[in-house]
N, C-alpha and C positions, 0 to 999 in steps of 0.2 A: 024887983023887976029889972033894975039897972044891972044887977049882977048876972041875970040870965042873958041879957042882951050882950054884955061884954063877953060872957062865956061862949055864946053862939058865934059872935064875931071872931073871936080869937081862934076858935077850933074849926069853924065850918065855912067862913067867908071865901077863902081861896078855893076850896073844893067846890063850893056852889058856883062860884064865878067861872071856873074852868068847865064844869059840866054844863052849865047854862050856855056858855059861849059855844061849845061844840054842838049842843042841840040846836041853837039858833043858826049856826052855819050849816048844819045838816038839813034844816028846813028851808033855808034860803034858796031862792031861785037865782042861780048865778047869771043867767042870761038877761034877766030884767032888773037885777039889783043895781042901784046906783045911788049916789049920795056924795056928800062932801068927803074929801080925803082926810084921813086922820094922821097921815105920815108927817112927822115933824120936819124931816129933810125936804119933802116935797113942798111944804108950806114955807120953807126958807129958800125956795127957788133953786135947790140942788137939781141937777139933771136926772138923777136916778134915785129911786127909793127901793131898797132891797125887799121891803114888805109889800110893795105894790102888787095887788092881785092875789095876795096870800089867802084872804077869805074866800075868794072865788075858787082858788085851787082846792081848798079844803072842801068846799061845797061840791065841786065836781067829783072829788074822790068819793064822797058819800053817795053820789049818784053813779059810781063806777064808770065815769068818763075820764079815764086816766090820761089820754092824750091831751084833752082840753085842760086837765089839771096841771100837767107839766108845762103846757103852753102859757097858762095864766101865771104860774110861779113855780119854779122847780123845787122850791123849799117846802111846798105844801105837805108832801108825805112825811118829811122830817118833823114838821110842826105837829102833825097828828101823833107821831110816835112820842115826841117829847111831852105833849099834853096828856096823853093817855098814861104815860109812865109817871108823870107827876100826880095825876088823879089816883093811880094805884098806890103810890107811896103815901099820899095823904090819907087815903082810906085805910090803909094798913096801920098808919100811925094812930088814927082816931079809934080804930078797933082795939089796938093793943093798949091804949090809955084807959079804956073802959074796964079792963080786966083787973 
């Protein structure tokens, strides 16, 4: 049993985390979502956090509200591109390892 858990963790954890994260952001309502900030810089009292509003931006993009997405954080579209590229890479790696 331990070997199966280690195998799944090594091969699928990152893929599952990225897919799950994007799905949660797609389902999130960006207008009512609130909670504690997770930005380390913001928690250390820096005046600006570059990731502030990134989740809202991604959620707005999934809702096709592009002006709100860019207003929330201009890096949202780039984050989606990077995450989908990483998901594609991990998927192709896992499929090629099964052959």
